[in-house]
C-alpha positions as CSV (number, residue, x, y, z in Angstrom):
1,X,-89.6,-18.1,-9.8
2,X,-87.7,-16.5,-7.0
3,X,-87.3,-19.9,-5.3
4,X,-85.8,-21.3,-8.4
5,X,-83.2,-18.6,-8.6
6,X,-82.1,-19.1,-5.0
7,X,-81.9,-22.8,-5.4
8,X,-79.8,-22.4,-8.6
9,X,-77.4,-20.1,-6.8
10,X,-77.0,-22.6,-3.9
11,X,-76.3,-25.5,-6.3
12,X,-73.7,-23.4,-8.2
13,X,-71.9,-22.5,-4.9
14,X,-71.9,-26.1,-3.8
15,X,-70.3,-27.2,-7.1
16,X,-67.6,-24.6,-6.9
17,X,-66.8,-25.5,-3.3
18,X,-66.5,-29.2,-4.2
19,X,-64.1,-28.4,-7.0
20,X,-61.9,-26.4,-4.7
21,X,-61.8,-29.2,-2.1
22,X,-61.0,-31.8,-4.7
23,X,-58.2,-29.7,-6.1
24,X,-56.6,-29.0,-2.8
25,X,-56.9,-32.5,-1.3
26,X,-53.6,-34.3,-0.5
27,X,-51.2,-35.4,2.2
28,X,-50.6,-32.7,4.9
29,X,-46.9,-32.4,5.6
30,X,-44.3,-30.0,7.0
31,X,-41.9,-28.6,4.4
32,X,-38.4,-27.2,4.8
33,X,-36.8,-25.6,1.9
34,X,-33.2,-26.9,2.1
35,X,-30.1,-26.5,0.0
36,X,-31.1,-27.0,-3.6
37,X,-34.8,-26.4,-2.8
38,X,-35.5,-29.8,-1.5
39,X,-38.7,-30.6,0.5
40,X,-38.6,-32.6,3.7
41,X,-41.6,-34.3,5.3
42,X,-41.6,-33.5,9.0
43,X,-42.2,-36.2,11.6
44,X,-45.9,-37.2,11.6
45,X,-46.6,-35.2,8.5
46,X,-49.9,-34.0,9.9
47,X,-49.2,-30.5,11.1
48,X,-49.7,-28.4,8.0
49,X,-47.5,-26.6,5.5
50,X,-44.4,-24.7,6.8
51,X,-41.2,-23.5,4.9
52,X,-38.1,-22.4,6.8
53,X,-35.9,-20.1,4.8
54,X,-32.7,-18.3,5.6
55,X,-34.7,-15.0,5.9
56,X,-36.3,-16.5,9.0
57,X,-33.0,-16.4,10.9
58,X,-30.8,-13.6,12.3
59,X,-27.0,-14.1,12.6
60,X,-24.4,-11.8,14.1
61,X,-21.2,-11.5,16.1
62,X,-21.6,-10.4,19.8
63,X,-19.4,-9.2,22.6
64,X,-18.7,-11.7,25.2
65,X,-19.3,-9.4,28.2
66,X,-22.9,-8.7,27.2
67,X,-25.2,-9.9,24.4
68,X,-24.8,-6.8,22.2
69,X,-23.9,-7.2,18.5
70,X,-20.8,-5.6,17.2
71,X,-21.5,-2.4,15.2
72,X,-20.5,-2.3,11.5
73,X,-17.4,-0.3,12.4
74,X,-16.4,-2.7,15.2
75,X,-17.0,-5.7,13.0
76,X,-14.8,-4.2,10.2
77,X,-11.9,-3.8,12.7
78,X,-12.3,-6.9,14.9
79,X,-10.8,-9.6,12.8
80,X,-7.3,-8.1,12.5
81,X,-3.8,-9.4,13.4
82,X,-3.9,-8.2,17.0
83,X,-7.1,-9.9,18.0
84,X,-6.1,-13.1,16.1
85,X,-2.8,-13.2,17.9
86,X,-4.4,-12.7,21.3
87,X,-7.2,-15.2,20.6
88,X,-9.7,-12.4,21.5
89,X,-13.0,-14.1,22.7
90,X,-16.1,-13.4,20.7
91,X,-19.6,-15.0,20.3
92,X,-21.4,-16.1,17.2
93,X,-25.2,-15.8,17.5
94,X,-28.1,-17.1,15.5
95,X,-31.8,-16.7,16.4
96,X,-35.3,-17.1,14.9
97,X,-37.0,-14.0,13.7
98,X,-40.7,-13.5,14.2
99,X,-41.5,-15.3,10.9
100,X,-39.4,-18.3,12.0
101,X,-41.0,-18.4,15.5
102,X,-44.4,-18.4,13.9
103,X,-43.4,-21.6,12.0
104,X,-42.2,-23.6,14.9
105,X,-45.6,-24.9,16.0
106,X,-46.4,-26.4,12.6
107,X,-43.0,-28.0,11.9
108,X,-43.5,-31.2,13.9
109,X,-39.7,-31.6,14.4
110,X,-38.6,-34.3,16.9
111,X,-34.9,-34.8,16.0
112,X,-32.0,-33.3,14.1
113,X,-28.9,-31.1,14.7
114,X,-27.5,-27.6,13.8
115,X,-23.8,-27.7,13.0
116,X,-21.6,-24.6,12.9
117,X,-19.0,-25.1,10.2
118,X,-16.3,-22.7,8.9
119,X,-15.3,-22.5,5.3
120,X,-16.5,-21.7,1.8
121,X,-18.5,-24.4,0.1
122,X,-19.2,-26.1,3.5
123,X,-23.0,-25.7,3.5
124,X,-23.7,-29.5,3.4
125,X,-21.2,-30.6,6.1
126,X,-22.5,-32.4,9.2
127,X,-21.6,-35.3,11.5
128,X,-18.1,-34.0,12.4
129,X,-16.9,-33.7,16.0
130,X,-16.2,-30.2,17.3
131,X,-12.7,-29.2,16.2
132,X,-12.7,-31.8,13.4
133,X,-12.1,-30.8,9.8
134,X,-13.2,-32.3,6.5
135,X,-11.4,-31.0,3.5
136,X,-11.6,-27.2,3.7
137,X,-14.3,-27.3,6.3
138,X,-13.9,-27.0,10.1
139,X,-16.8,-27.8,12.5
140,X,-16.6,-25.6,15.6
141,X,-19.9,-26.4,17.4
142,X,-23.1,-28.4,17.2
143,X,-26.5,-28.2,19.0
144,X,-29.8,-30.1,19.0
145,X,-32.4,-28.6,16.7
146,X,-35.0,-29.2,19.4
147,X,-33.0,-27.1,21.9
148,X,-32.5,-24.4,19.3
149,X,-36.2,-24.3,18.4
150,X,-37.2,-24.3,22.1
151,X,-34.9,-21.4,22.9
152,X,-35.2,-19.7,19.5
153,X,-31.5,-18.8,19.6
154,X,-28.1,-20.3,19.9
155,X,-24.9,-18.6,21.2
156,X,-21.5,-20.1,20.2
157,X,-18.5,-19.0,22.3
158,X,-15.3,-18.8,20.1
159,X,-12.4,-16.5,19.4
160,X,-10.9,-14.4,16.7
161,X,-8.1,-16.9,16.1
162,X,-10.5,-19.7,15.4
163,X,-12.6,-17.6,13.1
164,X,-9.5,-16.4,11.3
165,X,-8.6,-19.9,10.2
166,X,-7.6,-20.0,6.5
167,X,-7.7,-23.2,4.3
168,X,-6.0,-23.6,1.0
169,X,-7.8,-25.2,-1.9
170,X,-6.9,-28.8,-0.8
171,X,-8.4,-28.2,2.7
172,X,-5.1,-27.9,4.6
173,X,-5.1,-25.4,7.5
174,X,-2.3,-22.9,6.8
175,X,-2.7,-20.4,9.6
176,X,-4.4,-19.4,12.8
177,X,-2.5,-21.9,15.0
178,X,-2.3,-25.6,15.4
179,X,-3.7,-27.3,12.3
180,X,-6.7,-29.6,12.8
181,X,-7.5,-32.9,11.3
182,X,-4.9,-34.3,8.9
183,X,-3.8,-30.9,7.7
184,X,-0.3,-29.6,8.2
185,X,0.4,-25.9,8.8
186,X,2.4,-24.2,6.1
187,X,2.4,-20.6,7.2
188,X,3.0,-18.5,10.3
189,X,0.0,-18.3,12.6
190,X,-2.4,-15.4,12.1
191,X,-1.1,-14.6,8.6
192,X,-2.9,-14.6,5.3
193,X,-1.1,-16.7,2.8
194,X,-2.7,-14.8,0.0
195,X,-1.3,-11.5,1.2
196,X,-4.6,-9.7,1.6
197,X,-7.9,-9.9,3.4
198,X,-10.2,-12.9,2.8
199,X,-13.8,-13.8,3.4
200,X,-14.6,-16.3,6.1
201,X,-18.0,-18.1,5.8
202,X,-19.7,-19.4,9.0
203,X,-22.3,-22.0,8.0
204,X,-25.2,-22.8,10.3
205,X,-26.2,-26.2,8.8
206,X,-29.6,-27.5,9.8
207,X,-30.6,-31.1,9.7
208,X,-34.3,-31.2,10.6
209,X,-34.4,-35.0,11.1
210,X,-33.8,-36.1,7.5
211,X,-30.3,-37.3,8.1
212,X,-28.9,-34.6,5.7
213,X,-28.6,-30.8,5.6
214,X,-32.0,-29.3,4.8
215,X,-31.1,-25.7,5.2
216,X,-27.8,-23.7,5.6
217,X,-27.8,-20.2,6.9
218,X,-24.4,-18.3,6.1
219,X,-22.7,-15.5,7.9
220,X,-19.8,-13.8,6.0
221,X,-16.9,-12.2,7.9
222,X,-13.9,-10.2,6.5
223,X,-10.6,-11.3,7.9
224,X,-7.7,-8.9,7.5
225,X,-4.4,-10.2,9.0
226,X,-2.1,-8.2,6.6
227,X,-0.7,-4.9,7.8
228,X,0.2,-2.2,5.3
229,X,3.9,-1.6,4.4
230,X,5.8,1.1,6.3
231,X,6.1,4.6,4.6
232,X,9.4,5.2,2.8
233,X,11.6,8.2,2.5
234,X,11.1,9.3,6.1
235,X,13.0,12.4,7.2
236,X,13.0,14.1,10.6
237,X,14.0,17.8,11.1
238,X,14.2,19.8,14.2
239,X,12.0,22.9,14.7
240,X,11.5,25.3,17.6
241,X,10.0,22.9,20.3
242,X,8.9,20.7,17.5
243,X,9.8,18.0,15.0
244,X,8.9,18.1,11.3
245,X,8.5,14.7,9.8
246,X,8.2,14.0,6.0
247,X,7.6,10.8,4.2
248,X,6.6,9.3,0.8
249,X,3.0,8.3,0.8
250,X,2.0,4.6,0.6
251,X,0.6,3.7,-2.7
252,X,-3.2,3.3,-2.2
253,X,-3.6,1.4,-5.5
254,X,-1.6,-1.4,-3.8
255,X,-3.1,-0.8,-0.3
256,X,-6.7,0.3,-1.1
257,X,-7.8,0.0,2.6
258,X,-5.2,2.4,3.9
259,X,-6.9,4.5,6.7
260,X,-4.1,7.0,7.3
261,X,-1.0,7.5,9.4
262,X,0.0,8.2,13.0
263,X,3.3,9.3,14.6
264,X,4.8,7.6,17.6
265,X,7.7,9.3,19.5
266,X,9.7,9.0,22.7
267,X,11.8,11.3,24.8
268,X,15.5,10.3,25.0
269,X,14.4,7.0,23.3
270,X,12.6,5.7,26.4
271,X,10.1,8.1,28.0
272,X,6.5,8.6,27.1
273,X,5.9,12.1,25.6
274,X,2.2,12.6,26.0
275,X,-0.1,11.1,28.7
276,X,-1.8,8.2,27.0
277,X,-3.2,5.3,29.0
278,X,-3.6,1.7,27.7
279,X,-6.7,-0.4,27.5
280,X,-7.1,-4.2,27.5
281,X,-7.8,-4.3,23.7
282,X,-4.2,-3.3,22.8
283,X,-5.0,0.4,22.3
284,X,-5.5,3.6,24.4
285,X,-8.5,4.7,26.3
286,X,-7.6,8.2,27.3
287,X,-5.1,10.9,26.2
288,X,-4.8,13.8,23.8
289,X,-4.6,11.6,20.7
290,X,-5.6,7.9,21.2
291,X,-4.2,5.2,18.9
292,X,-6.1,4.2,15.8
293,X,-4.4,0.8,15.7
294,X,-4.3,-2.3,17.8
295,X,-1.5,-4.6,19.0
296,X,-1.5,-7.8,21.0
297,X,0.4,-7.2,24.2
298,X,1.0,-11.0,24.6
299,X,3.0,-11.1,21.3
300,X,4.5,-7.6,21.4
301,X,8.2,-7.5,20.6
302,X,10.3,-4.6,21.9
303,X,9.3,-1.7,24.0
304,X,8.3,1.9,23.4
305,X,7.9,2.9,19.8
306,X,10.0,0.0,18.6
307,X,7.3,-2.3,20.0
308,X,4.5,-0.1,18.7
309,X,3.3,0.7,22.2
310,X,0.2,2.7,21.6
311,X,0.8,4.8,24.8
312,X,3.7,6.5,22.8
313,X,1.4,7.9,20.2
314,X,2.2,11.6,19.4
315,X,-0.4,12.6,16.8
316,X,-4.0,12.1,15.9
317,X,-5.0,10.2,12.7
318,X,-3.3,11.8,9.7
319,X,-5.1,11.4,6.3
320,X,-4.0,8.8,3.8
321,X,-3.1,11.7,1.3
322,X,-0.7,13.5,3.7
323,X,3.1,13.3,3.5
324,X,4.2,15.4,6.5
325,X,3.4,16.2,10.1
326,X,4.6,18.6,12.8
327,X,4.9,17.3,16.4
328,X,4.8,20.2,18.8
329,X,5.1,21.0,22.6
330,X,8.5,19.3,22.7
331,X,11.6,20.4,24.6
332,X,14.5,22.0,22.7
333,X,17.9,20.4,22.7
334,X,16.6,17.0,23.7
335,X,16.8,14.1,21.2
336,X,13.6,12.3,20.4
337,X,12.9,9.0,18.6
338,X,10.0,9.0,16.2
339,X,8.3,6.9,13.6
340,X,5.4,7.3,11.2
341,X,3.3,4.2,10.7
342,X,0.6,3.4,8.1
343,X,-2.8,2.0,9.5
344,X,-5.4,0.1,7.5
345,X,-9.2,0.1,8.0
346,X,-8.9,-3.0,10.3
347,X,-6.5,-1.3,12.7
348,X,-3.4,-3.1,11.5
349,X,-0.3,-1.0,11.9
350,X,2.9,-1.1,9.7
351,X,6.2,-2.0,11.3
352,X,8.0,1.0,12.8
353,X,11.1,2.4,11.1
354,X,12.7,4.6,13.8
355,X,14.5,7.9,13.3
356,X,15.8,10.6,15.5
357,X,15.6,14.4,15.7
358,X,16.3,17.3,18.1
359,X,14.1,20.3,18.5
360,X,16.2,23.5,18.3
361,X,15.4,27.2,19.1
362,X,14.5,29.3,16.1
363,X,16.9,32.3,15.7
364,X,15.5,35.7,14.8
365,X,17.3,38.2,12.6
366,X,18.6,40.0,15.7
367,X,19.8,36.7,17.2
368,X,21.8,36.0,14.0
369,X,23.1,39.6,13.7
370,X,24.3,39.6,17.3
371,X,25.8,36.1,17.0
372,X,27.9,36.8,13.9
373,X,31.7,37.1,14.0
374,X,32.7,39.9,14.3
375,X,29.6,40.7,16.4
376,X,27.3,43.5,15.0
377,X,27.6,46.8,16.8
378,X,23.9,47.8,16.7
379,X,21.9,47.5,19.9
380,X,18.3,47.0,20.6
381,X,17.6,44.9,17.5
382,X,16.7,47.9,15.3
383,X,18.2,49.2,12.1
384,X,20.8,52.0,12.5
385,X,18.9,55.3,13.0
386,X,20.2,58.8,13.9
387,X,19.9,59.4,17.6
388,X,19.6,63.3,17.4
389,X,16.7,65.4,16.1
390,X,17.5,67.3,12.9
391,X,18.2,71.0,13.4
392,X,16.2,73.9,11.9
393,X,18.8,74.5,9.2
394,X,18.7,70.9,8.0
395,X,14.9,71.0,8.0
396,X,14.8,74.2,5.9
397,X,17.3,72.8,3.4
398,X,15.2,69.6,3.0
399,X,12.0,71.7,2.5
400,X,13.7,73.8,-0.1
401,X,14.9,70.8,-2.1
402,X,11.4,69.4,-1.9
403,X,9.8,72.7,-3.2
404,X,12.3,72.9,-6.1
405,X,11.6,69.3,-7.1
406,X,7.8,69.9,-7.0
407,X,8.1,73.1,-9.2
408,X,10.2,71.4,-11.8
409,X,7.7,68.5,-12.0
410,X,4.8,71.0,-12.5
411,X,6.6,72.9,-15.3
412,X,7.4,69.6,-17.1
413,X,3.7,68.5,-17.1
414,X,2.6,72.0,-18.3
415,X,4.9,71.9,-21.3
416,X,3.8,68.4,-22.2
417,X,0.2,69.4,-22.1
418,X,0.7,72.4,-24.4
419,X,2.1,70.4,-27.2
């Protein structure tokens, strides 16, 4: 009886195993989920089941000096007017994450390319030459998929000007320098024709040997080439070793990315007031204030505060809600040039509107009293007081008057209480 039970269990297990094998039998092939969810059979088709997804990749923007990714704050401020104008170098970077590395050995890839293409709606573009455009898409680099999979990463040297390229709806390059392809430029380089920031999409398009794009990994960048407008209603008044500057605040409903304000000033319209030193990025690296904006020295027009030279900064960052500032430690009776500029979150400064003011000494009451015509006769800056001590007679008379007054007050209160 026991043998029959064991034999029955063995037969049941064998049947179940056979059903599982029958249901799972089929062609072994490598799978890559591409745009639209397509499945591509890898070369050979005998290495198992693998699905590459965008989540298997890491994309970022890196410094050129060392392979370190820009922080969120740096990335927010990098793609601005200054860096575009100076064609500031930068690297794009894509690599496989651990999940992607684990899938390499079962992919069976023997050919294919990865194309780096700029533009929205460009996730299926391939086969272009570097620098060639197709509609609203610009290819900036390409690499063999085998090389990428072998190294597990791909670094693309480029610059802020290239990545700030804007296309209109017909695919014509309208800014960021010399147009490519058949497009004709219709706007000043490094400007946004739409008058605000825009999103640039970097598409890493993978062809795993199928002859078409099997997977596209996007990287979105915010490009801000539009400075805020200058503050209006600026007035400059002289104080004692100081200037008081007032202005009308920039409307933040029209400029929602306004970071704040800073003051620039110069002594006698040409000399630096505070000891600020410049850096290579178009800002300052040392000094009491440090500029919160960037300029491109190569395209700078004018000098001093007229040229937005950051070494002429005369204040720290002033909040976006403020409408006045006081600049101190200046020299009286010397004329200073000054301007207040608006700064947005990307570090773009407004154009300077220069005014002038002269610090003057503050006069005390005594200074005014002595300076009047005819001049006051009092000396020492005090109110007129008797210079002799009162005599005994005068003191006695004063005490008598005080006593009489106190007695009269007491009598009046007593009569009032008896009513």
